[in-house]
DSSP file (Angstrom, degrees, kcal/mol; ACC not computed):
  #  RESIDUE AA STRUCTURE BP1 BP2  ACC     N-H-->O    O-->H-N    N-H-->O    O-->H-N    TCO  KAPPA ALPHA  PHI   PSI    X-CA   Y-CA   Z-CA
    1    1 A X    >>        0   0    0      0, 0.0     3,-1.0     0, 0.0     4,-0.5   0.000 360.0 360.0 360.0  -4.3   11.7  -29.9   51.0
    2    2 A X  T 34  +     0   0    0      1,-0.2     4,-0.4     2,-0.1     3,-0.2   0.745 360.0  54.1 -66.7 -18.9    8.2  -30.5   49.9
    3    3 A X  T 3> S+     0   0    0      1,-0.2     4,-1.7     2,-0.1     3,-0.3   0.654  86.3  82.6 -87.2 -15.2    8.0  -27.0   48.4
    4    4 A X  H <> S+     0   0    0     -3,-1.0     4,-1.2     1,-0.2     3,-0.5   0.925  88.6  50.6 -61.1 -47.9   11.1  -27.3   46.2
    5    5 A X  H  X S+     0   0    0     -4,-0.5     4,-0.7     1,-0.2    -1,-0.2   0.863 114.7  45.2 -58.8 -33.1    9.3  -29.1   43.3
    6    6 A X  H  > S+     0   0    0     -4,-0.4     4,-1.5    -3,-0.3    -1,-0.2   0.765 103.5  65.7 -80.6 -24.9    6.6  -26.4   43.2
    7    7 A X  H  X S+     0   0    0     -4,-1.7     4,-2.4    -3,-0.5     5,-0.2   0.877  94.5  56.7 -66.2 -40.3    9.2  -23.5   43.5
    8    8 A X  H  X S+     0   0    0     -4,-1.2     4,-2.2     1,-0.2     5,-0.2   0.935 108.5  44.8 -64.4 -48.7   10.8  -24.1   40.1
    9    9 A X  H  X S+     0   0    0     -4,-0.7     4,-2.6     1,-0.2    -1,-0.2   0.889 113.8  51.0 -63.0 -35.4    7.6  -23.8   38.0
   10   10 A X  H  X S+     0   0    0     -4,-1.5     4,-2.1     2,-0.2    -2,-0.2   0.912 111.0  47.6 -65.9 -42.5    6.5  -20.7   40.0
   11   11 A X  H  X S+     0   0    0     -4,-2.4     4,-2.0     2,-0.2    -1,-0.2   0.903 113.4  47.8 -67.0 -39.5    9.9  -19.0   39.4
   12   12 A X  H  X S+     0   0    0     -4,-2.2     4,-2.3    -5,-0.2    -2,-0.2   0.897 111.3  51.5 -66.3 -41.7    9.7  -19.9   35.7
   13   13 A X  H  X S+     0   0    0     -4,-2.6     4,-2.1     2,-0.2    -2,-0.2   0.895 110.3  48.5 -60.7 -42.9    6.2  -18.6   35.5
   14   14 A X  H  X S+     0   0    0     -4,-2.1     4,-2.1     2,-0.2    -2,-0.2   0.883 111.3  50.3 -65.4 -40.9    7.1  -15.3   37.2
   15   15 A X  H  X S+     0   0    0     -4,-2.0     4,-2.3     2,-0.2    -2,-0.2   0.903 111.9  46.7 -65.7 -41.8   10.1  -14.9   34.8
   16   16 A X  H  X S+     0   0    0     -4,-2.3     4,-2.4     2,-0.2    -2,-0.2   0.877 111.9  51.4 -70.4 -35.0    8.0  -15.5   31.7
   17   17 A X  H  X S+     0   0    0     -4,-2.1     4,-2.0     2,-0.2    -2,-0.2   0.900 111.7  46.9 -65.5 -41.4    5.3  -13.1   32.9
   18   18 A X  H  X S+     0   0    0     -4,-2.1     4,-1.9     2,-0.2    -2,-0.2   0.892 112.0  50.2 -68.6 -40.0    7.9  -10.4   33.6
   19   19 A X  H  X S+     0   0    0     -4,-2.3     4,-1.5     2,-0.2    -2,-0.2   0.918 110.7  49.2 -63.5 -42.6    9.5  -10.9   30.2
   20   20 A X  H  X S+     0   0    0     -4,-2.4     4,-0.5     1,-0.2    -1,-0.2   0.898 110.0  51.6 -62.5 -39.6    6.1  -10.7   28.4
   21   21 A X  H >< S+     0   0    0     -4,-2.0     3,-0.9     1,-0.2    -1,-0.2   0.883 106.2  54.7 -65.7 -37.0    5.3   -7.5   30.3
   22   22 A X  H 3< S+     0   0    0     -4,-1.9    -1,-0.2     1,-0.2    -2,-0.2   0.854 104.7  55.0 -64.6 -34.7    8.6   -5.8   29.3
   23   23 A X  H 3< S+     0   0    0     -4,-1.5     2,-0.5    -5,-0.1    -1,-0.2   0.559  90.3  89.4 -77.9  -7.9    7.9   -6.5   25.6
   24   24 A X    <<  -     0   0    0     -3,-0.9     2,-0.3    -4,-0.5     3,-0.0  -0.792  63.7-155.0 -95.3 125.7    4.5   -4.8   25.6
   25   25 A X        -     0   0    0     -2,-0.5     3,-0.1     1,-0.1    -2,-0.1  -0.739  31.6 -99.3 -95.0 149.7    4.5   -1.0   24.9
   26   26 A X        -     0   0    0     -2,-0.3     2,-0.1     1,-0.1    -1,-0.1  -0.364  44.2-102.3 -64.3 143.0    1.6    1.1   26.2
   27   27 A X        -     0   0    0      1,-0.1    -1,-0.1    -2,-0.0     2,-0.1  -0.456  40.6-111.8 -64.0 136.1   -1.1    1.8   23.6
   28   28 A X        -     0   0    0     -2,-0.1     2,-0.2     1,-0.1    -1,-0.1  -0.422  33.2-109.4 -68.3 145.4   -0.8    5.3   22.2
   29   29 A X        -     0   0    0     -2,-0.1     2,-0.2     1,-0.1    -1,-0.1  -0.560  33.7-114.0 -74.9 137.6   -3.6    7.6   23.2
   30   30 A X        -     0   0    0     -2,-0.2     2,-0.1     1,-0.1     3,-0.1  -0.540  29.2-126.2 -73.0 136.5   -6.0    8.5   20.4
   31   31 A X    >   -     0   0    0     -2,-0.2     3,-2.0     1,-0.1    -1,-0.1  -0.455  39.5 -82.1 -79.0 155.4   -5.8   12.2   19.4
   32   32 A X  T 3  S+     0   0    0      1,-0.3    -1,-0.1    -2,-0.1     0, 0.0  -0.325 117.7  16.5 -59.5 136.3   -9.1   14.2   19.3
   33   33 A X  T 3  S+     0   0    0      1,-0.3    -1,-0.3    -3,-0.1     2,-0.1   0.523  87.7 157.4  80.0   5.8  -11.0   13.6   16.0
   34   34 A X    <   -     0   0    0     -3,-2.0     2,-0.3     2,-0.0    -1,-0.3  -0.399  16.2-177.9 -65.4 137.4   -9.0   10.5   15.2
   35   35 A X        -     0   0    0      2,-0.3     2,-2.3    -2,-0.1     5,-0.3  -0.933  41.8 -98.7-131.1 160.0  -10.7    8.1   12.8
   36   36 A X  S    S+     0   0    0     -2,-0.3     2,-0.3     3,-0.1    -2,-0.0  -0.272  89.1  98.8 -78.1  55.5   -9.6    4.7   11.5
   37   37 A X  S >  S-     0   0    0     -2,-2.3     3,-1.0    78,-0.0    -2,-0.3  -0.951  86.8 -83.2-134.0 156.0   -8.3    6.1    8.1
   38   38 A X  T 3  S-     0   0    0     -2,-0.3     4,-0.1     1,-0.3   106,-0.1  -0.348 110.8  -4.9 -61.1 135.3   -4.8    6.9    7.1
   39   39 A X  T >  S-     0   0    0      1,-0.1     3,-2.8     2,-0.1    -1,-0.3   0.909  76.9-173.0  47.6  55.4   -3.7   10.3    8.2
   40   40 A X  T <  S+     0   0    0     -3,-1.0    -1,-0.1    -5,-0.3    -2,-0.1   0.751  80.7  52.2 -51.7 -28.4   -7.2   11.2    9.6
   41   41 A X  T 3  S+     0   0    0     -6,-0.1     2,-0.5     2,-0.0    -1,-0.3   0.484  90.0  93.8 -93.2   1.8   -6.1   14.7   10.3
   42   42 A X    <   -     0   0    0     -3,-2.8    73,-0.1    -4,-0.1   105,-0.1  -0.786  58.9-160.5 -88.6 128.8   -4.9   15.3    6.8
   43   43 A X  S    S+     0   0    0     -2,-0.5    72,-2.8   103,-0.2     2,-0.3   0.869  74.1  35.8 -77.2 -35.5   -7.4   16.9    4.5
   44   44 A X  E     -AB 114 146A   0    102,-0.7   102,-1.8    70,-0.3     2,-0.3  -0.878  64.5-162.0-119.0 150.6   -5.6   15.9    1.2
   45   45 A X  E     -AB 113 145A   0     68,-2.9    68,-2.5    -2,-0.3     2,-0.6  -0.957  13.6-143.4-125.0 147.7   -3.7   12.8    0.1
   46   46 A X  E     -AB 112 144A   0     98,-3.1    98,-2.0    -2,-0.3     2,-0.5  -0.970  20.8-162.3-104.8 123.6   -1.3   12.2   -2.7
   47   47 A X  E     -AB 111 143A   0     64,-3.1    64,-2.7    -2,-0.6     2,-0.6  -0.903   2.8-161.5-105.6 131.5   -1.7    8.8   -4.1
   48   48 A X  E     -AB 110 142A   0     94,-3.0    94,-2.7    -2,-0.5     2,-0.5  -0.969   6.4-170.2-115.2 120.5    1.1    7.3   -6.2
   49   49 A X  E     -AB 109 141A   0     60,-2.7    60,-2.7    -2,-0.6     2,-0.7  -0.947   6.8-160.3-111.4 125.6    0.1    4.4   -8.3
   50   50 A X  E     -AB 108 140A   0     90,-2.7    90,-1.9    -2,-0.5     2,-0.6  -0.927   9.4-164.8-108.5 109.9    2.9    2.4  -10.1
   51   51 A X  E     -AB 107 139A   0     56,-3.0    56,-2.4    -2,-0.7    88,-0.2  -0.867  11.7-142.0-100.6 113.3    1.4    0.4  -12.9
   52   52 A X  E     -A  106   0A   0     86,-3.0    54,-0.2    -2,-0.6    53,-0.0  -0.517   0.7-153.0 -70.0 138.4    3.7   -2.4  -14.4
   53   53 A X        +     0   0    0     52,-2.6     8,-2.4    -2,-0.2     2,-0.4   0.369  68.8  96.5 -93.8   4.6    3.4   -2.7  -18.1
   54   54 A X        -     0   0    0     51,-0.3    84,-0.4     6,-0.2     2,-0.3  -0.774  58.2-164.5 -92.4 139.5    4.4   -6.3  -18.0
   55   55 A X    >   -     0   0    0     -2,-0.4     3,-1.6    82,-0.1    81,-0.2  -0.796  32.4-109.1-121.3 164.2    1.6   -9.0  -18.0
   56   56 A X  T 3  S+     0   0    0     79,-1.6    80,-0.1    -2,-0.3    -1,-0.1   0.799 117.1  53.0 -61.3 -30.0    1.6  -12.6  -17.2
   57   57 A X  T 3  S-     0   0    0     78,-0.4    -1,-0.3     1,-0.1    79,-0.1   0.472 111.1-119.2 -89.4   2.1    1.1  -13.7  -20.8
   58   58 A X  S <  S+     0   0    0     -3,-1.6    -2,-0.1     1,-0.1    -1,-0.1   0.350  87.5 108.6  82.7  -8.4    4.2  -11.7  -21.9
   59   59 A X        -     0   0    0      1,-0.1    -3,-0.1    -5,-0.0    -1,-0.1   0.831  64.5-160.6 -73.2 -31.8    2.2   -9.5  -24.3
   60   60 A X        -     0   0    0      1,-0.1     2,-0.5     2,-0.0    -6,-0.2   0.000  25.3 -70.3  73.0 175.6    2.5   -6.4  -22.0
   61   61 A X        -     0   0    0     -8,-2.4     2,-0.1    73,-0.1    -1,-0.1  -0.928  49.3-144.1-106.5 117.2    0.5   -3.2  -21.9
   62   62 A X     >  -     0   0    0     -2,-0.5     4,-2.4     1,-0.1     5,-0.2  -0.357  25.2-108.2 -79.1 164.3    1.0   -0.9  -24.9
   63   63 A X  H  > S+     0   0    0      1,-0.2     4,-2.7     2,-0.2     5,-0.2   0.898 122.0  49.8 -53.5 -44.7    1.0    2.9  -24.8
   64   64 A X  H  > S+     0   0    0      2,-0.2     4,-2.4     1,-0.2    -1,-0.2   0.916 109.9  50.0 -64.1 -46.3   -2.4    2.9  -26.5
   65   65 A X  H  > S+     0   0    0      2,-0.2     4,-2.2     1,-0.2    -2,-0.2   0.902 112.7  47.5 -59.7 -41.4   -3.9    0.4  -24.1
   66   66 A X  H  X S+     0   0    0     -4,-2.4     4,-2.6     2,-0.2    -2,-0.2   0.933 110.4  50.9 -65.5 -46.6   -2.6    2.4  -21.1
   67   67 A X  H  X S+     0   0    0     -4,-2.7     4,-2.1     1,-0.2    -1,-0.2   0.889 111.1  49.8 -60.1 -38.4   -3.9    5.7  -22.5
   68   68 A X  H  X S+     0   0    0     -4,-2.4     4,-3.0     2,-0.2     5,-0.2   0.905 109.3  51.6 -63.7 -42.0   -7.4    4.0  -23.1
   69   69 A X  H  X>S+     0   0    0     -4,-2.2     4,-2.8     2,-0.2     5,-1.1   0.906 109.0  49.7 -62.7 -41.5   -7.3    2.7  -19.5
   70   70 A X  I  <>S+     0   0    0     -4,-2.6     5,-3.0     3,-0.2     6,-0.3   0.918 115.2  44.6 -59.7 -44.4   -6.6    6.2  -18.2
   71   71 A X  I  <5S+     0   0    0     -4,-2.1     5,-0.4    -5,-0.2    -2,-0.2   0.914 121.2  37.8 -66.7 -46.4   -9.5    7.6  -20.3
   72   72 A X  I  <5S+     0   0    0     -4,-3.0    -2,-0.2    -5,-0.1    -3,-0.2   0.867 133.5  14.2 -77.3 -38.9  -12.0    4.9  -19.5
   73   73 A X  I  X5S+     0   0    0     -4,-2.8     4,-0.8    -5,-0.2    -3,-0.2   0.861 126.7  37.1-110.6 -51.7  -11.2    4.2  -15.8
   74   74 A X  I >><S+     0   0    0     -5,-1.1     4,-2.2     2,-0.2     3,-0.6   0.949 111.0  53.9 -79.4 -48.1   -9.0    6.9  -14.1
   75   75 A X  H 34<S+     0   0    0     -5,-3.0     6,-0.2     1,-0.2    -1,-0.2   0.899 106.8  51.8 -57.0 -45.4  -10.3   10.2  -15.7
   76   76 A X  H 34 S+     0   0    0     -5,-0.4     3,-0.4    -6,-0.3    -1,-0.2   0.858 115.8  41.6 -60.7 -32.6  -14.0    9.5  -14.8
   77   77 A X  H << S+     0   0    0     -4,-0.8    -1,-0.2    -3,-0.6    -2,-0.2   0.757 127.6  30.4 -86.7 -24.3  -13.0    8.9  -11.1
   78   78 A X    ><  +     0   0    0     -4,-2.2     3,-1.5     1,-0.1    -1,-0.2  -0.582  67.8 160.0-131.6  68.4  -10.5   11.8  -10.9
   79   79 A X  T 3   +     0   0    0     -3,-0.4     3,-0.1     1,-0.3    -1,-0.1   0.642  64.6  73.6 -69.8 -13.4  -11.7   14.5  -13.3
   80   80 A X  T 3  S-     0   0    0      1,-0.3    -1,-0.3    -3,-0.1     2,-0.1   0.558 110.8-100.1 -77.2  -6.1   -9.8   17.2  -11.6
   81   81 A X    <   -     0   0    0     -3,-1.5    31,-0.4    -6,-0.2     2,-0.3  -0.386  35.0-146.5 117.5 167.7   -6.6   15.8  -13.1
   82   82 A X        -     0   0    0     -2,-0.1     2,-0.4    29,-0.1    29,-0.2  -0.952  20.1-113.7-160.3 173.5   -3.6   13.7  -12.5
   83   83 A X  E     -C  110   0A   0     27,-2.1    27,-2.9    -2,-0.3     2,-0.5  -0.978  22.2-163.7-119.6 133.4    0.1   13.4  -13.5
   84   84 A X  E     -C  109   0A   0     -2,-0.4     2,-0.4    25,-0.2    25,-0.2  -0.973  10.9-177.8-120.1 125.4    1.3   10.4  -15.5
   85   85 A X  E     -C  108   0A   0     23,-3.2    23,-2.9    -2,-0.5     2,-0.4  -0.940  27.2-123.8-123.0 143.7    5.1    9.8  -15.6
   86   86 A X  E     +C  107   0A   0     -2,-0.4     2,-0.3    21,-0.2    21,-0.2  -0.692  42.2 169.9 -79.7 139.2    7.1    7.1  -17.5
   87   87 A X  E     -C  106   0A   0     19,-2.9    19,-2.1    -2,-0.4     2,-0.5  -0.867  34.4-125.2-143.1 173.2    9.2    5.1  -15.1
   88   88 A X  E     -C  105   0A   0     -2,-0.3     2,-0.3    17,-0.2    17,-0.2  -0.994  29.0-158.2-126.6 123.8   11.3    2.0  -15.0
   89   89 A X  E     -C  104   0A   0     15,-2.8    15,-2.2    -2,-0.5     2,-0.3  -0.735  11.6-175.9-106.2 151.6   10.5   -0.6  -12.3
   90   90 A X  E     +C  103   0A   0     -2,-0.3     2,-0.3    13,-0.2    13,-0.2  -0.983  16.8 149.6-144.4 132.4   12.6   -3.3  -10.7
   91   91 A X  E     -C  102   0A   0     11,-1.9    11,-3.3    -2,-0.3     2,-0.2  -0.983  47.4 -82.8-158.1 165.8   11.4   -5.8   -8.2
   92   92 A X  E     -C  101   0A   0     -2,-0.3     9,-0.2     9,-0.2     6,-0.1  -0.508  44.1-134.0 -76.1 140.7   12.0   -9.4   -7.0
   93   93 A X    >   -     0   0    0      7,-1.0     3,-1.1     4,-0.4     7,-0.1  -0.123  39.3 -79.2 -82.2-173.8   10.2  -12.1   -8.9
   94   94 A X  T 3  S+     0   0    0      1,-0.3    -1,-0.1     2,-0.1    -2,-0.1   0.809 132.8  48.5 -57.3 -33.2    8.3  -15.0   -7.5
   95   95 A X  T 3  S-     0   0    0      5,-0.1    -1,-0.3     1,-0.1     4,-0.1   0.653 104.1-146.6 -83.6 -14.9   11.5  -17.0   -6.7
   96   96 A X    <   +     0   0    0     -3,-1.1     4,-0.4     4,-0.3    -1,-0.1  -0.050  49.3  86.2  76.3 173.3   13.0  -13.9   -5.0
   97   97 A X  S >  S-     0   0    0      1,-0.2     3,-0.8     2,-0.1    -4,-0.4   0.066  91.6 -70.0  82.7 167.0   16.7  -12.9   -4.9
   98   98 A X  G >  S+     0   0    0      1,-0.2     3,-1.7     2,-0.2    -1,-0.2   0.862 126.6  61.3 -65.0 -37.9   18.9  -11.0   -7.4
   99   99 A X  G 3  S+     0   0    0      1,-0.3    -1,-0.2    -3,-0.1    -2,-0.1   0.737 106.5  46.9 -64.5 -22.1   18.8  -13.7  -10.0
  100  100 A X  G <  S+     0   0    0     -3,-0.8    -7,-1.0    -4,-0.4    -1,-0.3   0.088  78.5 142.5-108.0  22.9   15.0  -13.4  -10.3
  101  101 A X  E <   - C   0  92A   0     -3,-1.7     2,-0.4    -9,-0.2    -9,-0.2  -0.420  40.8-144.5 -64.9 135.0   14.8   -9.6  -10.5
  102  102 A X  E     - C   0  91A   0    -11,-3.3   -11,-1.9    -2,-0.1     2,-0.4  -0.859   9.7-161.8-102.6 136.8   12.1   -8.4  -12.9
  103  103 A X  E     + C   0  90A   0     -2,-0.4     2,-0.3   -13,-0.2   -13,-0.2  -0.968  21.6 161.0-119.0 130.1   12.6   -5.3  -15.0
  104  104 A X  E     - C   0  89A   0    -15,-2.2   -15,-2.8    -2,-0.4     2,-0.1  -1.000  44.0-103.5-152.6 148.8    9.6   -3.6  -16.5
  105  105 A X  E     - C   0  88A   0     -2,-0.3   -52,-2.6   -17,-0.2     2,-0.3  -0.432  46.5-166.0 -61.2 147.6    8.3   -0.4  -18.0
  106  106 A X  E     -AC  52  87A   0    -19,-2.1   -19,-2.9   -54,-0.2     2,-0.5  -0.988  20.9-147.5-141.5 146.1    6.2    1.3  -15.5
  107  107 A X  E     -AC  51  86A   0    -56,-2.4   -56,-3.0    -2,-0.3     2,-0.6  -0.975  14.4-156.1-112.7 129.6    3.7    4.2  -15.5
  108  108 A X  E     -AC  50  85A   0    -23,-2.9   -23,-3.2    -2,-0.5     2,-0.5  -0.927   8.2-166.0-106.2 121.9    3.5    6.3  -12.3
  109  109 A X  E     -AC  49  84A   0    -60,-2.7   -60,-2.7    -2,-0.6     2,-0.5  -0.942   3.1-158.8-112.0 124.7    0.2    8.1  -11.8
  110  110 A X  E     -AC  48  83A   0    -27,-2.9   -27,-2.1    -2,-0.5     2,-0.4  -0.896  12.0-179.1-106.1 127.0    0.0   10.8   -9.2
  111  111 A X  E     -A   47   0A   0    -64,-2.7   -64,-3.1    -2,-0.5     2,-0.5  -0.984  13.5-163.5-123.1 133.4   -3.4   11.8   -7.8
  112  112 A X  E     +A   46   0A   0     -2,-0.4     2,-0.3   -31,-0.4   -66,-0.2  -0.985  31.6 148.4-114.1 124.9   -4.1   14.5   -5.3
  113  113 A X  E     -A   45   0A   0    -68,-2.5   -68,-2.9    -2,-0.5    -2,-0.0  -0.929  49.8 -75.9-149.6 165.2   -7.5   14.0   -3.8
  114  114 A X  E     -A   44   0A   0     -2,-0.3     2,-1.9   -70,-0.2   -70,-0.3  -0.361  46.3-112.7 -65.8 149.1   -9.5   14.6   -0.6
  115  115 A X  S    S+     0   0    0    -72,-2.8     2,-0.3   -73,-0.1    -1,-0.1  -0.542  71.9 130.5 -81.6  72.2   -8.8   12.2    2.3
  116  116 A X  S  > S-     0   0    0     -2,-1.9     4,-2.2     1,-0.1     5,-0.2  -0.858  71.3-117.4-125.6 156.5  -12.3   10.6    2.1
  117  117 A X  H  > S+     0   0    0     -2,-0.3     4,-2.4     1,-0.2     5,-0.2   0.893 116.1  56.0 -58.7 -38.0  -13.7    7.1    2.0
  118  118 A X  H  > S+     0   0    0      1,-0.2     4,-1.9     2,-0.2    -1,-0.2   0.932 108.8  44.7 -64.1 -45.2  -15.2    7.9   -1.4
  119  119 A X  H  > S+     0   0    0      2,-0.2     4,-2.1     1,-0.2    -1,-0.2   0.918 113.3  50.8 -60.9 -44.2  -11.8    8.9   -2.9
  120  120 A X  H  X S+     0   0    0     -4,-2.2     4,-2.0     1,-0.2    -1,-0.2   0.868 109.0  52.2 -61.5 -37.4  -10.1    5.9   -1.3
  121  121 A X  H  X S+     0   0    0     -4,-2.4     4,-2.2     2,-0.2    -1,-0.2   0.885 107.5  52.3 -64.1 -39.8  -12.8    3.7   -2.8
  122  122 A X  H  X S+     0   0    0     -4,-1.9     4,-2.2     2,-0.2    -2,-0.2   0.892 107.2  51.2 -65.7 -39.2  -12.2    5.2   -6.2
  123  123 A X  H  X S+     0   0    0     -4,-2.1     4,-2.1     1,-0.2    -1,-0.2   0.927 109.8  51.2 -63.8 -42.3   -8.4    4.4   -6.0
  124  124 A X  H  X S+     0   0    0     -4,-2.0     4,-2.7     1,-0.2    -2,-0.2   0.907 108.9  51.2 -59.2 -42.6   -9.4    0.8   -5.1
  125  125 A X  H  X S+     0   0    0     -4,-2.2     4,-2.8     1,-0.2    -1,-0.2   0.912 108.1  52.2 -61.9 -42.8  -11.7    0.7   -8.2
  126  126 A X  H  X S+     0   0    0     -4,-2.2     4,-1.8     1,-0.2    -1,-0.2   0.923 111.2  46.3 -59.3 -46.7   -8.9    1.9  -10.4
  127  127 A X  H  X S+     0   0    0     -4,-2.1     4,-2.3     1,-0.2    -2,-0.2   0.917 113.3  49.1 -65.1 -45.2   -6.5   -0.8   -9.1
  128  128 A X  H  X S+     0   0    0     -4,-2.7     4,-1.9     1,-0.2    -2,-0.2   0.891 110.3  50.8 -62.0 -39.9   -9.2   -3.5   -9.5
  129  129 A X  H  X S+     0   0    0     -4,-2.8     4,-2.7     2,-0.2    -1,-0.2   0.874 109.9  50.3 -66.2 -36.8  -10.0   -2.4  -13.1
  130  130 A X  H  X S+     0   0    0     -4,-1.8     4,-2.7     2,-0.2    -2,-0.2   0.934 111.5  47.3 -67.0 -45.7   -6.3   -2.5  -14.0
  131  131 A X  H  < S+     0   0    0     -4,-2.3    -1,-0.2     1,-0.2    -2,-0.2   0.869 114.8  47.3 -62.6 -36.6   -5.8   -6.0  -12.6
  132  132 A X  H  < S+     0   0    0     -4,-1.9     3,-0.5    -5,-0.2    -2,-0.2   0.907 116.6  42.5 -70.3 -44.0   -9.0   -7.2  -14.4
  133  133 A X  H  < S+     0   0    0     -4,-2.7     2,-0.3     1,-0.3    -2,-0.2   0.838 126.8  30.5 -74.4 -33.3   -8.0   -5.6  -17.8
  134  134 A X  S >< S-     0   0    0     -4,-2.7     3,-2.4    -5,-0.2    -1,-0.3  -0.636  84.4-152.9-129.0  75.3   -4.4   -6.7  -17.7
  135  135 A X  T 3  S+     0   0    0     -3,-0.5   -79,-1.6    -2,-0.3   -78,-0.4  -0.147  79.6  17.0 -51.3 133.6   -4.1  -10.0  -15.7
  136  136 A X  T 3  S+     0   0    0      1,-0.3     2,-0.3   -81,-0.2    -1,-0.3   0.277  89.4 129.4  88.5 -11.0   -0.7  -10.4  -14.1
  137  137 A X    <   -     0   0    0     -3,-2.4    -1,-0.3    -7,-0.2     2,-0.2  -0.612  55.1-128.5 -78.4 136.0    0.3   -6.8  -14.3
  138  138 A X        -     0   0    0    -84,-0.4   -86,-3.0    -2,-0.3     2,-0.4  -0.477  20.2-164.7 -87.8 155.5    1.5   -5.5  -11.0
  139  139 A X  E     -B   51   0A   0    -88,-0.2     2,-0.4    -2,-0.2   -88,-0.2  -1.000   3.4-165.1-137.3 136.2    0.4   -2.4   -9.1
  140  140 A X  E     -B   50   0A   0    -90,-1.9   -90,-2.7    -2,-0.4     2,-0.4  -0.947  11.0-160.8-117.9 144.4    2.1   -0.6   -6.2
  141  141 A X  E     +B   49   0A   0     -2,-0.4     2,-0.4   -92,-0.2   -92,-0.2  -0.989  11.6 175.3-131.2 121.4    0.2    2.0   -4.1
  142  142 A X  E     -B   48   0A   0    -94,-2.7   -94,-3.0    -2,-0.4     2,-0.4  -0.979   9.5-162.9-126.7 144.4    1.6    4.7   -1.8
  143  143 A X  E     +B   47   0A   0     -2,-0.4     2,-0.4   -96,-0.2   -96,-0.2  -0.968   8.1 179.8-124.4 142.9   -0.3    7.4    0.0
  144  144 A X  E     -B   46   0A   0    -98,-2.0   -98,-3.1    -2,-0.4     2,-0.2  -1.000  30.9-116.8-139.3 139.4    1.1   10.6    1.5
  145  145 A X  E     -B   45   0A   0     -2,-0.4     2,-0.3  -100,-0.2  -100,-0.2  -0.539  40.8-171.8 -68.0 140.8   -0.5   13.4    3.4
  146  146 A X  E     -B   44   0A   0   -102,-1.8  -102,-0.7    -2,-0.2     2,-0.5  -0.971  23.9-150.6-137.6 153.6   -0.1   16.7    1.5
  147  147 A X        -     0   0    0     -2,-0.3     2,-0.5  -104,-0.1  -105,-0.0  -0.993  19.2-145.2-120.8 125.7   -0.8   20.4    2.0
  148  148 A X        -     0   0    0     -2,-0.5     2,-0.3     2,-0.0    -2,-0.0  -0.797  20.7-177.4 -91.2 125.6   -1.6   22.4   -1.1
  149  149 A X              0   0    0     -2,-0.5    -2,-0.0     1,-0.0     0, 0.0  -0.933 360.0 360.0-125.3 148.5   -0.2   25.9   -1.1
  150  150 A X              0   0    0     -2,-0.3    -1,-0.0     0, 0.0    -2,-0.0   0.508 360.0 360.0 -72.6 360.0   -0.7   28.7   -3.8
């Protein structure tokens, strides 16, 4: 019976090790040419930026202010063009839940650009400039791989 006290911890340790091993998935193999960027094999990306027109001070962003932002900040970085759409945004407020839903005018900006670190950096600059110019205004950012066809 001297082995019985030692047997329980060993059995528990084996069980925990087996459970941990089952929870681990094998790491996916990297495809040739893979790099640490989104959709490394996609040549072009569509970036969707959703700019809230509500600000922390309640003043909001006017149509004229947004147009000036586009002219000063976005156009110089993406001179080949973009699409701007009026949208209506809805999201959870700081408290969360349905009672705290925020409703705001939104501008959706669509950019199609090369999948390069330079272009991604320019998108980051646009977002940073908007936050600096309009404190408290929210931004959502989505990227999708795209193929452009004639």
